[in-house]
C-alpha positions in Angstrom: -16.6 -2.5 33.8 -17.4 -2.9 30.2 -15.3 1.0 29.3 -12.9 0.2 32.4 -11.5 -3.2 30.2 -11.8 -1.0 26.7 -10.2 2.1 28.1 -7.1 -0.3 29.6 -7.8 -1.8 25.8 -7.0 1.4 24.3 -4.4 2.1 26.9 -2.1 -1.0 26.4 -2.1 -0.6 22.2 -1.4 3.4 22.1 1.2 1.5 24.9 2.2 -1.2 21.7 2.1 1.8 19.2 4.4 3.8 21.4 6.6 1.7 21.5 6.8 0.7 18.5 7.2 3.7 17.3 10.4 4.6 19.1 12.4 1.5 18.5 11.4 2.6 14.3 12.9 6.1 15.6 16.1 4.0 17.5 17.2 1.7 13.6 16.1 4.8 12.2 19.2 7.1 14.0 21.5 4.1 14.1 20.9 3.4 10.0 21.4 6.8 9.3 25.1 7.2 10.5 25.9 4.1 9.5 25.0 5.6 6.2 27.2 8.2 7.4 29.2 6.9 8.3 30.3 4.7 5.1 29.7 7.8 3.0 32.2 8.5 5.0 34.6 5.7 4.2 33.1 6.5 0.4 34.9 9.9 0.4 38.1 8.6 1.5 38.7 5.6 -1.0 37.1 7.9 -4.3 39.7 10.4 -2.8 42.6 7.6 -2.5 42.7 6.1 -6.0 42.2 9.1 -7.3 45.4 10.0 -6.0 47.0 6.2 -6.7 45.9 7.4 -10.5 47.4 10.2 -10.5 50.7 8.2 -9.5 50.0 5.0 -11.8 50.0 8.3 -14.7 53.4 9.8 -13.2 55.3 6.6 -13.2 53.8 5.4 -16.9 54.7 8.6 -18.1 59.2 8.6 -16.1 58.7 4.7 -17.4 57.7 6.1 -21.0 60.5 9.5 -20.8 63.4 6.1 -19.9 66.4 5.2 -22.5 66.1 1.2 -22.4 69.8 1.0 -22.5 70.0 3.0 -19.7 67.2 1.2 -18.0 66.1 -1.8 -16.7 66.7 -4.3 -18.8 63.4 -6.1 -20.1 63.2 -10.1 -19.1 64.4 -12.3 -20.9 63.5 -16.0 -20.8 66.6 -17.6 -22.5 68.5 -15.4 -21.3 67.8 -15.5 -17.7 67.6 -19.3 -17.4 68.7 -20.2 -14.4 71.7 -22.3 -14.5 69.8 -26.0 -13.0 67.8 -25.6 -16.8 
């Protein structure tokens, strides 16, 4: 009887360990998918940032190359006061 009880205990322990290993494997698989998704998002955002930086540099170059007389005049607080002041 003791031998059968020991075998049952060993079987129960092995079943629990196997269930824990399966649970860990499932969690790891979910984490791998999450990391891949985050990597994709980070890569896409990095490309977007570089594109926006190039566009901003282009805009700065265009603004610096403009004549102040032909372009938009700078805002003057005193000259552009609303009439109610």
